[in-house]
SERO-4910 file (N, C-alpha, C, O; in steps of 0.05 Angstrom, whole numbers):
BEGIN
 pado doro    nc1    nc2    nc3   cac1   cac2   cac3    cc1    cc2    cc3    oc1    oc2    oc3
  Met    A   2638   2548   2639   2640   2567   2662   2614   2568   2678   2615   2574   2702
  Ser    A   2592   2562   2665   2566   2564   2679   2565   2544   2702   2571   2521   2698
  Gly    A   2558   2554   2727   2556   2537   2749   2582   2529   2762   2583   2513   2780
  Arg    A   2604   2541   2753   2631   2535   2764   2644   2561   2773   2638   2582   2763
  Arg    A   2662   2558   2792   2677   2582   2803   2700   2588   2784   2719   2572   2781
  Thr    A   2698   2610   2770   2718   2618   2750   2733   2642   2759   2721   2663   2766
  Leu    A   2759   2641   2757   2777   2663   2763   2790   2672   2737   2801   2655   2723
  Ala    A   2790   2698   2731   2804   2708   2708   2831   2720   2715   2834   2733   2736
  Val    A   2851   2715   2698   2878   2726   2701   2883   2742   2676   2884   2731   2654
  Thr    A   2887   2768   2678   2889   2785   2654   2916   2799   2653   2929   2804   2673
  Gly    A   2924   2806   2628   2949   2820   2624   2945   2842   2603   2923   2850   2598
  Ala    A   2967   2851   2592   2966   2875   2574   2948   2871   2550   2937   2891   2540
  Gly    A   2945   2846   2541   2929   2842   2517   2900   2849   2520   2887   2854   2499
  Ile    A   2890   2851   2544   2861   2858   2546   2858   2888   2544   2835   2898   2540
  Ser    A   2880   2903   2547   2878   2933   2547   2888   2945   2521   2885   2970   2517
  Thr    A   2900   2930   2503   2911   2942   2479   2890   2956   2461   2896   2976   2448
  Asp    A   2865   2945   2461   2844   2958   2445   2837   2986   2455   2824   3001   2441
  Ser    A   2845   2992   2480   2839   3019   2491   2861   3039   2483   2858   3063   2488
  Gly    A   2883   3029   2471   2904   3046   2463   2929   3044   2479   2949   3059   2474
  Ile    A   2930   3026   2499   2953   3023   2516   2972   3002   2502   2963   2980   2496
  Pro    A   2997   3009   2498   3015   2989   2487   3021   2966   2506   3017   2969   2530
  Asp    A   3029   2943   2495   3036   2920   2512   3057   2929   2532   3076   2944   2525
  Tyr    A   3054   2920   2557   3073   2926   2578   3101   2915   2571   3103   2892   2563
  Arg    A   3121   2931   2575   3149   2923   2570   3163   2920   2596   3171   2940   2608
  Gly    A   3167   2896   2605   3180   2891   2631   3207   2879   2628   3216   2872   2606
  Leu    A   3221   2875   2651   3247   2863   2652   3246   2835   2640   3229   2819   2648
  Gly    A   3263   2829   2621   3263   2804   2608   3248   2805   2581   3250   2786   2565
  Thr    A   3233   2826   2576   3219   2829   2550   3228   2853   2534   3217   2859   2513
  Thr    A   3247   2867   2544   3258   2891   2530   3288   2893   2535   3297   2886   2557
  Pro    A   3303   2902   2515   3332   2904   2519   3341   2925   2539   3363   2924   2549
  Val    A   3323   2944   2545   3330   2965   2565   3313   2960   2589   3288   2961   2588
  Glu    A   3325   2955   2612   3310   2949   2636   3299   2974   2649   3310   2995   2646
  Pro    A   3276   2971   2663   3265   2994   2678   3281   3000   2703   3297   2983   2712
  Val    A   3276   3023   2714   3289   3030   2740   3277   3011   2761   3253   3009   2764
  Asp    A   3295   2998   2776   3285   2979   2796   3283   2993   2823   3290   3017   2826
  Phe    A   3272   2979   2842   3265   2990   2868   3290   3000   2883   3290   3022   2894
  Gln    A   3311   2985   2883   3335   2992   2897   3347   3018   2886   3356   3035   2902
  Arg    A   3349   3020   2860   3359   3045   2848   3341   3069   2856   3351   3090   2863
  Phe    A   3315   3064   2855   3296   3086   2860   3299   3097   2888   3299   3122   2892
  Val    A   3303   3080   2908   3304   3089   2936   3332   3098   2946   3334   3110   2967
  Thr    A   3353   3092   2930   3380   3098   2939   3394   3120   2923   3414   3131   2932
  Asp    A   3384   3127   2900   3398   3146   2883   3379   3168   2875   3359   3164   2861
  Pro    A   3384   3193   2884   3367   3216   2877   3363   3220   2847   3343   3231   2839
  Val    A   3383   3212   2832   3381   3216   2802   3358   3199   2792   3342   3208   2776
  Trp    A   3356   3174   2801   3335   3156   2792   3308   3164   2803   3287   3162   2790
  Tyr    A   3308   3174   2828   3283   3183   2840   3272   3206   2824   3248   3207   2817
  Arg    A   3289   3225   2817   3281   3248   2800   3271   3239   2773   3250   3249   2763
  Trp    A   3285   3220   2760   3278   3211   2733   3251   3196   2733   3235   3201   2715
  Val    A   3247   3179   2752   3221   3165   2753   3198   3185   2755   3178   3182   2741
  Trp    A   3201   3204   2773   3179   3223   2776   3176   3242   2752   3154   3251   2746
  Ala    A   3198   3248   2739   3196   3265   2715   3180   3251   2693   3162   3263   2681
  Arg    A   3187   3225   2688   3173   3211   2667   3144   3204   2675   3126   3205   2658
  Asn    A   3140   3198   2700   3113   3193   2710   3096   3218   2707   3073   3216   2697
  His    A   3107   3241   2714   3092   3266   2712   3085   3272   2683   3063   3282   2677
  Ala    A   3103   3266   2665   3099   3273   2637   3079   3255   2623   3067   3262   2603
  Thr    A   3075   3231   2635   3059   3211   2620   3035   3199   2634   3018   3187   2621
  Trp    A   3032   3203   2660   3011   3188   2674   2983   3195   2665   2965   3179   2665
  Arg    A   2979   3221   2657   2953   3230   2649   2943   3216   2623   2920   3217   2617
  Leu    A   2962   3204   2608   2954   3191   2584   2934   3168   2589   2919   3160   2571
  Leu    A   2935   3157   2613   2917   3135   2620   2889   3144   2628   2870   3129   2627
  Asp    A   2886   3169   2636   2861   3179   2647   2837   3177   2627   2816   3168   2635
  Pro    A   2841   3185   2602   2817   3185   2584   2811   3158   2571   2791   3156   2557
  Leu    A   2827   3138   2576   2823   3113   2562   2799   3098   2573   2793   3100   2597
  Glu    A   2784   3085   2556   2760   3072   2563   2764   3041   2564   2781   3030   2550
  Pro    A   2748   3028   2581   2750   2998   2582   2744   2987   2554   2728   2998   2539
  Thr    A   2756   2964   2548   2751   2951   2523   2727   2933   2525   2717   2928   2547
  Pro    A   2716   2923   2503   2695   2903   2505   2703   2878   2521   2686   2866   2534
  Gly    A   2729   2872   2522   2738   2850   2539   2734   2856   2568   2725   2838   2583
  His    A   2741   2879   2577   2736   2887   2605   2707   2886   2612   2699   2876   2632
  Leu    A   2690   2897   2594   2662   2899   2599   2649   2871   2600   2631   2866   2616
  Ala    A   2659   2852   2583   2649   2825   2583   2655   2811   2610   2637   2797   2620
  Leu    A   2679   2815   2620   2685   2802   2646   2668   2814   2668   2660   2799   2686
  Ala    A   2663   2840   2668   2646   2853   2688   2618   2842   2686   2605   2837   2707
  Arg    A   2608   2837   2662   2581   2825   2659   2580   2797   2670   2561   2789   2682
  Leu    A   2602   2782   2665   2603   2754   2675   2603   2754   2706   2590   2737   2718
  Glu    A   2617   2773   2718   2617   2775   2747   2589   2782   2757   2579   2770   2777
  Glu    A   2576   2801   2745   2549   2810   2753   2529   2787   2751   2510   2785   2767
  Ala    A   2534   2769   2732   2516   2746   2728   2523   2723   2746   2510   2702   2745
  Gly    A   2543   2726   2763   2551   2705   2781   2568   2683   2768   2571   2661   2780
  Leu    A   2580   2689   2745   2595   2669   2730   2625   2673   2733   2641   2657   2722
  Leu    A   2633   2693   2747   2662   2699   2751   2666   2709   2779   2652   2727   2789
  Thr    A   2685   2697   2793   2689   2704   2821   2706   2729   2824   2705   2743   2844
  Gly    A   2722   2736   2804   2739   2760   2805   2760   2759   2784   2763   2739   2769
  Val    A   2776   2780   2783   2798   2783   2763   2824   2789   2778   2825   2808   2794
  Ala    A   2844   2774   2772   2871   2780   2781   2886   2792   2757   2890   2778   2737
  Thr    A   2893   2817   2759   2905   2831   2735   2933   2840   2740   2941   2848   2762
  Gln    A   2949   2837   2719   2977   2847   2719   2978   2876   2710   2999   2888   2711
  Asn    A   2955   2887   2702   2954   2914   2692   2950   2934   2714   2938   2928   2735
  Val    A   2961   2959   2710   2958   2980   2730   2939   3002   2720   2938   3023   2733
  Asp    A   2925   2997   2698   2910   3018   2685   2882   3024   2696   2869   3043   2688
  Arg    A   2873   3008   2716   2847   3011   2729   2823   3006   2710   2800   3013   2718
  Leu    A   2827   2996   2687   2805   2993   2668   2785   2972   2676   2761   2974   2669
  His    A   2793   2951   2691   2773   2932   2702   2754   2946   2720   2730   2942   2718
  Ser    A   2764   2963   2738   2746   2977   2757   2728   2996   2742   2705   2999   2749
  Arg    A   2739   3010   2722   2723   3029   2707   2701   3014   2691   2680   3026   2686
  Ala    A   2705   2989   2685   2685   2973   2671   2663   2964   2689   2643   2953   2680
  Gly    A   2667   2967   2715   2646   2959   2734   2653   2933   2748   2636   2922   2762
  Gln    A   2677   2923   2745   2686   2898   2759   2688   2904   2789   2701   2924   2796
  His    A   2676   2888   2805   2676   2894   2834   2700   2880   2848   2712   2893   2866
  Thr    A   2707   2856   2840   2728   2842   2853   2752   2841   2834   2753   2826   2815
  Val    A   2772   2858   2840   2796   2860   2824   2820   2859   2842   2823   2875   2861
  Trp    A   2838   2840   2837   2863   2839   2852   2885   2851   2834   2892   2838   2813
  Glu    A   2895   2874   2841   2915   2888   2825   2943   2879   2833   2954   2889   2853
  Leu    A   2953   2860   2819   2978   2846   2827   3002   2865   2825   3022   2860   2840
  His    A   3001   2885   2809   3023   2904   2805   3016   2932   2814   3031   2950   2808
  Gly    A   2994   2935   2828   2987   2962   2838   2970   2977   2818   2958   2965   2800
  Ala    A   2969   3004   2822   2952   3021   2805   2965   3047   2800   2978   3059   2818
  Tyr    A   2962   3057   2776   2976   3081   2767   2966   3107   2781   2981   3126   2783
  Asp    A   2941   3106   2791   2929   3131   2801   2931   3134   2831   2917   3150   2843
  Arg    A   2950   3119   2843   2955   3122   2872   2985   3127   2877   3002   3119   2860
  Val    A   2991   3139   2900   3018   3145   2908   3021   3136   2937   3003   3141   2953
  Val    A   3044   3124   2944   3048   3114   2971   3074   3127   2982   3094   3129   2967
  Cys    A   3073   3134   3007   3098   3143   3021   3112   3118   3031   3100   3102   3045
  Leu    A   3138   3116   3025   3153   3093   3033   3161   3094   3063   3171   3074   3073
  Ser    A   3157   3116   3076   3164   3119   3104   3140   3115   3122   3140   3098   3140
  Cys    A   3118   3129   3117   3095   3128   3135   3072   3112   3124   3053   3106   3138
  Gly    A   3074   3104   3098   3053   3088   3086   3029   3103   3077   3009   3090   3068
  Arg    A   3029   3129   3079   3005   3144   3071   2999   3141   3041   3017   3144   3024
  Leu    A   2974   3136   3035   2965   3134   3007   2951   3160   2999   2934   3170   3013
  Thr    A   2958   3170   2975   2945   3194   2965   2939   3188   2935   2950   3170   2923
  Ser    A   2922   3205   2924   2916   3202   2896   2938   3214   2879   2951   3233   2887
  Arg    A   2941   3203   2855   2961   3214   2837   2953   3242   2828   2970   3259   2823
  Ala    A   2927   3247   2826   2918   3274   2818   2925   3295   2839   2932   3317   2832
  Glu    A   2924   3287   2864   2932   3306   2885   2961   3313   2883   2968   3336   2886
  Leu    A   2978   3293   2879   3007   3298   2876   3012   3314   2851   3031   3330   2850
  Asp    A   2996   3311   2830   3001   3325   2805   3000   3355   2810   3015   3370   2798
  Val    A   2982   3364   2828   2980   3393   2834   3007   3403   2846   3017   3424   2838
  Arg    A   3018   3388   2864   3044   3395   2876   3066   3395   2856   3083   3414   2855
  Leu    A   3068   3374   2840   3090   3372   2821   3088   3393   2799   3108   3403   2790
  Ser    A   3063   3400   2792   3060   3421   2772   3069   3448   2782   3080   3465   2768
  Ala    A   3064   3453   2808   3073   3478   2821   3104   3479   2823   3116   3500   2820
  Leu    A   3116   3456   2828   3145   3455   2830   3159   3456   2802   3182   3463   2800
  Asn    A   3144   3448   2781   3156   3446   2754   3137   3459   2734   3127   3445   2716
  Pro    A   3132   3485   2736   3113   3498   2719   3121   3495   2689   3144   3500   2682
  Gly    A   3102   3488   2673   3107   3486   2644   3123   3461   2636   3130   3458   2613
  Tyr    A   3127   3442   2654   3142   3418   2647   3127   3403   2625   3103   3399   2628
  Pro    A   3140   3396   2603   3126   3384   2580   3113   3357   2587   3124   3341   2601
  Arg    A   3089   3353   2576   3074   3328   2579   3074   3313   2552   3074   3326   2531
  Glu    A   3074   3287   2554   3072   3271   2530   3043   3269   2520   3024   3271   2536
  Ser    A   3040   3266   2494   3013   3263   2483   3009   3236   2469   2987   3230   2460
  Asp    A   3030   3220   2467   3029   3194   2454   3026   3171   2474   3045   3167   2489
  Pro    A   3004   3156   2474   3000   3134   2493   3022   3114   2491   3028   3099   2511
  Ala    A   3035   3111   2468   3057   3092   2465   3081   3099   2482   3099   3083   2486
  Arg    A   3082   3124   2493   3104   3133   2509   3098   3134   2539   3112   3147   2554
  Val    A   3077   3120   2547   3071   3118   2576   3095   3107   2591   3106   3087   2583
  Ala    A   3103   3120   2612   3126   3112   2627   3121   3115   2657   3134   3131   2670
  Ile    A   3101   3100   2667   3095   3101   2695   3119   3093   2712   3125   3105   2733
  Thr    A   3133   3073   2703   3159   3066   2714   3178   3065   2690   3177   3045   2674
  Pro    A   3195   3085   2686   3210   3088   2661   3234   3070   2658   3243   3058   2678
  Glu    A   3245   3068   2634   3269   3054   2629   3293   3068   2642   3293   3092   2645
  Ala    A   3313   3052   2649   3336   3062   2663   3357   3074   2644   3378   3063   2639
  Asp    A   3350   3097   2634   3367   3113   2616   3383   3132   2633   3374   3154   2639
  Arg    A   3407   3125   2639   3423   3141   2658   3430   3168   2647   3429   3188   2662
  Ala    A   3437   3170   2622   3444   3196   2610   3421   3215   2612   3424   3238   2619
  Ala    A   3397   3205   2605   3373   3222   2606   3366   3230   2634   3358   3252   2640
  Ala    A   3370   3211   2652   3364   3216   2681   3382   3238   2692   3373   3255   2707
  Glu    A   3408   3237   2685   3427   3257   2696   3422   3284   2683   3427   3305   2696
  Ala    A   3411   3285   2659   3406   3310   2645   3379   3322   2654   3373   3346   2648
  Cys    A   3363   3307   2667   3336   3316   2675   3337   3337   2697   3352   3335   2716
  Asp    A   3321   3358   2693   3321   3380   2713   3295   3382   2729   3288   3403   2739
  Phe    A   3281   3360   2730   3255   3359   2744   3259   3360   2775   3279   3350   2785
  Thr    A   3240   3373   2788   3241   3375   2818   3219   3356   2829   3196   3362   2826
  Pro    A   3227   3334   2842   3207   3316   2853   3197   3326   2880   3207   3346   2891
  Ala    A   3177   3313   2891   3166   3320   2917   3170   3297   2937   3177   3275   2929
  Arg    A   3166   3304   2962   3166   3284   2983   3140   3285   2999   3123   3303   2994
  Cys    A   3136   3266   3016   3112   3264   3031   3107   3289   3048   3124   3299   3062
  Glu    A   3083   3300   3046   3075   3324   3061   3073   3318   3091   3077   3336   3107
  Arg    A   3068   3293   3098   3065   3286   3127   3091   3282   3140   3096   3293   3162
  Cys    A   3110   3266   3128   3134   3258   3142   3160   3265   3127   3181   3261   3138
  Gly    A   3158   3274   3102   3182   3280   3087   3194   3256   3074   3216   3258   3063
  Gly    A   3181   3233   3075   3192   3209   3063   3190   3208   3033   3178   3225   3020
  Leu    A   3204   3188   3021   3203   3185   2992   3175   3176   2984   3162   3160   2997
  Leu    A   3166   3187   2961   3141   3179   2950   3146   3160   2926   3166   3162   2912
  Lys    A   3127   3141   2922   3130   3122   2901   3103   3118   2887   3083   3116   2901
  Pro    A   3102   3117   2860   3077   3108   2848   3069   3082   2860   3086   3064   2864
  Asp    A   3044   3078   2866   3035   3053   2879   3034   3030   2860   3013   3018   2855
  Ile    A   3057   3025   2848   3061   3004   2828   3085   2988   2837   3104   2999   2847
  Val    A   3083   2962   2832   3105   2945   2840   3129   2948   2821   3127   2943   2797
  Phe    A   3151   2957   2832   3176   2959   2817   3190   2932   2817   3185   2915   2834
  Phe    A   3207   2928   2797   3224   2904   2797   3242   2905   2822   3254   2926   2828
  Gly    A   3244   2882   2836   3260   2881   2860   3244   2888   2885   3256   2888   2907
  Glu    A   3219   2893   2882   3202   2900   2905   3183   2878   2912   3175   2862   2894
  Gly    A   3175   2875   2937   3156   2855   2945   3128   2859   2933   3121   2881   2926
  Leu    A   3113   2837   2931   3086   2839   2919   3066   2848   2940   3070   2844   2964
  Pro    A   3044   2860   2931   3023   2870   2950   3006   2848   2961   3008   2825   2953
  Ala    A   2989   2855   2981   2971   2836   2993   2952   2824   2973   2942   2802   2977
  Ala    A   2947   2839   2951   2929   2829   2930   2938   2802   2919   2922   2786   2910
  Met    A   2965   2798   2919   2975   2772   2909   2966   2749   2926   2958   2728   2915
  Asp    A   2968   2752   2952   2958   2731   2970   2929   2726   2967   2920   2703   2968
  Glu    A   2913   2747   2964   2884   2744   2961   2878   2730   2935   2860   2713   2934
  Ala    A   2892   2736   2914   2887   2723   2888   2896   2693   2889   2883   2676   2877
  Met    A   2917   2687   2904   2925   2660   2907   2904   2643   2922   2899   2620   2915
  Arg    A   2892   2656   2942   2870   2642   2956   2846   2637   2938   2833   2616   2939
  Ala    A   2840   2656   2921   2819   2653   2901   2825   2630   2882   2808   2615   2873
  Ala    A   2851   2628   2874   2860   2607   2856   2856   2580   2869   2850   2560   2856
  Asp    A   2861   2578   2895   2857   2553   2910   2828   2543   2908   2823   2519   2908
  Arg    A   2809   2562   2906   2781   2555   2907   2767   2553   2880   2744   2544   2879
  Cys    A   2781   2560   2859   2767   2561   2833   2766   2534   2819   2783   2516   2824
  Asp    A   2746   2531   2802   2743   2507   2785   2755   2511   2757   2764   2492   2744
  Val    A   2755   2536   2748   2765   2544   2722   2782   2569   2725   2775   2587   2739
  Val    A   2806   2569   2712   2822   2593   2711   2823   2602   2682   2832   2587   2665
  Leu    A   2815   2627   2677   2813   2638   2650   2835   2658   2646   2835   2679   2659
  Val    A   2854   2653   2629   2876   2671   2622   2867   2688   2598   2861   2676   2577
  Ala    A   2866   2714   2601   2856   2731   2580   2877   2753   2574   2880   2772   2590
  Gly    A   2890   2752   2551   2908   2773   2543   2934   2774   2557   2944   2796   2563
  Ser    A   2945   2751   2564   2971   2750   2577   2987   2726   2567   2977   2704   2564
  Ser    A   3013   2731   2561   3031   2709   2554   3041   2695   2579   3053   2674   2578
  Leu    A   3036   2707   2603   3045   2698   2629   3076   2698   2630   3088   2681   2644
  Ala    A   3089   2715   2615   3118   2719   2617   3125   2731   2644   3147   2726   2654
  Val    A   3107   2748   2655   3111   2759   2681   3101   2739   2702   3078   2729   2699
  Leu    A   3117   2732   2722   3113   2709   2738   3088   2712   2756   3077   2691   2764
  Thr    A   3079   2735   2763   3057   2738   2782   3032   2723   2771   3020   2708   2786
  Gly    A   3025   2728   2746   3002   2714   2734   3007   2685   2732   2989   2669   2737
  Leu    A   3031   2677   2725   3037   2648   2722   3034   2633   2748   3024   2611   2749
  Trp    A   3043   2646   2770   3041   2633   2797   3011   2628   2803   3004   2607   2814
  Ile    A   2994   2647   2797   2966   2643   2803   2954   2621   2787   2939   2604   2797
  Val    A   2961   2620   2761   2951   2598   2744   2960   2571   2755   2945   2552   2756
  Arg    A   2986   2569   2761   2996   2544   2771   2983   2536   2798   2979   2512   2803
  Gln    A   2977   2556   2815   2963   2550   2840   2936   2538   2834   2927   2519   2847
  Ala    A   2921   2550   2815   2895   2540   2807   2897   2511   2796   2881   2494   2803
  Leu    A   2916   2507   2779   2920   2480   2767   2927   2459   2788   2918   2436   2787
  Ala    A   2943   2467   2808   2950   2449   2829   2926   2440   2845   2926   2418   2857
  Gly    A   2905   2457   2846   2881   2450   2860   2860   2436   2843   2838   2431   2852
  Gly    A   2868   2429   2818   2850   2414   2801   2833   2431   2782   2816   2420   2769
  Ala    A   2838   2457   2780   2822   2474   2762   2829   2468   2732   2851   2460   2726
  Glu    A   2809   2472   2715   2814   2471   2687   2824   2498   2677   2819   2519   2689
  Leu    A   2838   2498   2655   2851   2522   2645   2840   2529   2617   2840   2512   2599
  Val    A   2831   2554   2614   2823   2565   2589   2841   2589   2582   2844   2606   2599
  Val    A   2853   2589   2559   2872   2610   2551   2862   2624   2526   2856   2612   2506
  Ile    A   2859   2651   2528   2851   2667   2505   2874   2688   2501   2877   2706   2518
  Asn    A   2889   2685   2480   2911   2704   2476   2920   2703   2447   2919   2682   2434
  Arg    A   2930   2725   2437   2943   2726   2411   2973   2721   2416   2986   2736   2429
  Gly    A   2982   2698   2406   3010   2691   2411   3012   2670   2432   2994   2666   2447
  Pro    A   3035   2657   2434   3039   2635   2453   3040   2645   2482   3046   2668   2487
  Thr    A   3033   2627   2500   3035   2633   2529   3052   2611   2542   3058   2591   2530
  Ala    A   3058   2616   2567   3075   2597   2582   3060   2572   2591   3072   2553   2601
  Val    A   3033   2571   2586   3017   2548   2596   3000   2536   2574   2981   2521   2580
  Asp    A   3007   2541   2549   2991   2530   2527   2987   2500   2529   2965   2490   2524
  Glu    A   3009   2486   2535   3007   2457   2535   2990   2446   2558   2983   2422   2558
  Leu    A   2983   2463   2577   2967   2454   2600   2937   2461   2597   2921   2454   2614
  Ala    A   2930   2476   2575   2903   2487   2572   2884   2465   2564   2889   2449   2546
  Thr    A   2860   2465   2576   2838   2449   2567   2826   2461   2542   2818   2447   2523
  Val    A   2825   2488   2541   2816   2503   2517   2836   2524   2511   2844   2540   2529
  Arg    A   2845   2525   2486   2864   2546   2478   2853   2561   2454   2848   2549   2433
  Val    A   2849   2587   2457   2837   2604   2436   2857   2624   2427   2867   2640   2443
  Glu    A   2864   2624   2401   2882   2644   2389   2865   2667   2379   2856   2666   2356
  Asp    A   2860   2687   2395   2843   2709   2387   2846   2732   2407   2859   2729   2428
  Gly    A   2836   2755   2400   2836   2778   2417   2815   2775   2439   2795   2761   2435
  Thr    A   2820   2787   2462   2801   2784   2484   2774   2797   2478   2753   2786   2485
  Ser    A   2774   2820   2465   2749   2834   2459   2732   2817   2440   2708   2814   2443
  Glu    A   2746   2806   2419   2732   2791   2399   2720   2765   2410   2699   2756   2401
  Phe    A   2733   2753   2430   2723   2727   2440   2705   2730   2465   2685   2716   2467
  Leu    A   2713   2748   2483   2698   2749   2509   2670   2760   2506   2651   2752   2520
  Thr    A   2666   2779   2487   2640   2791   2484   2619   2770   2475   2598   2768   2488
  Pro    A   2623   2755   2454   2603   2734   2447   2602   2712   2468   2581   2700   2472
  Leu    A   2624   2706   2482   2623   2686   2504   2604   2695   2526   2587   2680   2535
  Ala    A   2606   2721   2534   2588   2731   2555   2559   2731   2545   2541   2724   2560
  Asp    A   2555   2739   2520   2528   2739   2509   2516   2711   2510   2493   2707   2517
  Arg    A   2532   2691   2503   2522   2663   2502   2516   2653   2531   2495   2640   2536
  Leu    A   2534   2658   2549   2531   2647   2576   2509   2661   2592   2495   2649   2608
  Ile    A   2506   2687   2588   2486   2703   2602   2459   2700   2590   2438   2702   2603
  Gly    A   2459   2697   2563   2433   2693   2549   2419   2719   2545   2397   2720   2533
***
């Protein structure tokens, strides 16, 4: 990596040491999450998404970056990493001090209005939702984080949560996270351009079962980049890797950063 332009692509595996369970997305779980079309067309699903989000989003607030996050931030500071394209919404790369982060699936701590585009903080909306739903129970188990919940219709219909709308225009509000069936953010295009320019693409903690990360890796490979994969378990690109490490990201990236930075 020394002297070469290296782009990191990260997934759930880099955050598990902080207490966040592996992300369960469409195709990796028998129960699919609420998709974008359901969310915007059916008030039952709109209410359910915000009920589960309200009950669980705070679980991510106290979590700390892992040694893997910190190692990547150190590599960037030393000029050995151009940036991180992450499939995670937990903001732990930014908390670790990473300056260039492309959040391919958005971020849990922002809210966007689907009508006027206004962005607000999730903490600001929490005040409004708490006033509308005093005493609504909160989850305490990080394993039950449901920023975008599973499509449990019976539970959704039984839910008595009162959601909110945009204070500016009255439009629907959405966690600023990419739902299934929704277009990708501008960060995807920016990460693809970084992939075009990199000499090495480093996959850390992702099986690349979710296509966003896989597309970036394939873009980098098409431009002649070498591939390094660090992951527990198989990935979609193992056969293409120049270096393949079966290990946790914290365990491997920390000594790697120590060695490269000196």
